[in-house]
C-alpha positions in Angstrom: 34.5 75.3 137.7 33.5 72.7 139.8 32.3 69.7 137.8 28.6 68.3 138.2 27.3 65.4 136.7 24.5 63.4 137.6 25.2 59.8 138.9 25.2 57.0 136.4 21.8 56.3 135.4 20.9 52.8 137.0 18.9 51.4 134.3 21.3 50.7 131.7 18.6 49.5 129.3 16.8 52.7 129.3 20.0 54.8 128.9 21.0 52.7 125.7 17.7 53.0 124.4 17.5 56.7 124.8 21.0 56.9 123.1 20.1 54.8 120.2 17.1 56.9 119.7 19.2 60.0 119.7 21.5 58.5 117.1 18.6 57.5 115.0 17.1 61.0 115.1 20.5 62.4 114.3 21.3 60.1 111.4 17.8 60.5 109.7 18.4 64.3 110.1 21.8 63.9 108.3 24.1 64.8 110.9 27.6 63.5 110.0 29.2 60.8 111.9 31.7 63.2 113.7 29.1 65.4 114.9 26.9 62.6 116.1 29.8 61.2 118.2 30.2 64.9 119.8 26.6 65.0 120.4 26.4 61.3 121.9 29.4 62.3 123.9 27.3 65.1 125.6 24.4 62.9 126.1 26.8 60.4 127.7 28.2 63.0 130.2 24.7 64.4 130.9 23.3 61.1 131.9 26.3 60.4 134.2 28.6 58.1 131.9 31.8 60.4 132.7 35.0 58.5 132.6 36.7 57.8 129.2 36.6 54.3 129.1 32.7 54.1 129.8 32.1 56.9 127.0 34.1 55.1 124.5 32.7 51.9 125.3 29.2 53.2 125.1 29.8 54.9 121.5 31.5 51.4 120.5 28.1 49.8 121.6 26.4 52.3 119.4 28.4 51.0 116.4 31.2 53.9 116.4 34.8 52.7 116.0 36.4 52.9 119.6 39.4 55.0 117.9 37.1 57.4 116.4 35.2 57.8 119.7 38.3 58.3 121.6 39.5 61.0 119.2 36.2 62.7 119.4 36.5 62.5 123.0 39.9 64.3 123.3 39.1 66.7 120.4 36.1 68.2 122.5 38.2 68.5 125.5 38.8 72.1 126.9 40.2 73.5 130.0 37.7 75.9 130.6 34.9 74.4 128.5 32.2 76.4 126.5 29.2 74.4 125.3 28.9 72.1 123.4 32.5 71.0 124.3 33.6 69.4 127.9 36.1 69.4 130.6 37.9 66.7 132.8 38.3 66.9 136.1 41.3 65.9 138.5 39.9 62.6 139.1 39.4 62.0 135.3 35.7 62.4 135.1 34.3 64.4 132.1 31.8 67.2 132.6 29.9 69.4 130.4 29.0 73.1 131.2 25.5 74.3 131.3 23.7 74.6 127.8 23.0 77.9 126.9 19.6 79.5 127.0 17.8 80.3 124.2 18.2 84.1 123.6 21.3 84.6 125.7 
């Protein structure tokens, strides 16, 4: 599978605003912290934040423990990823497979 990610979002402020909104929504919906980390990692990858250090750094900026973020990143890693998990290309960049469509 050829990894494909968007380039990193140039507007860091907008990226963090979007991720904070997602985190607030997930928290208010009662999603546990581990699952929130998993979903936020997917959101990061989808926005072009696709290296381990950057992903962990973003989650830490959102209030997650760096160690927990790193563990969640490693736990979701698969050789042939199936949504909602992710893979890592030879250059160390993470990628997520396409989300399944509704009804498939």
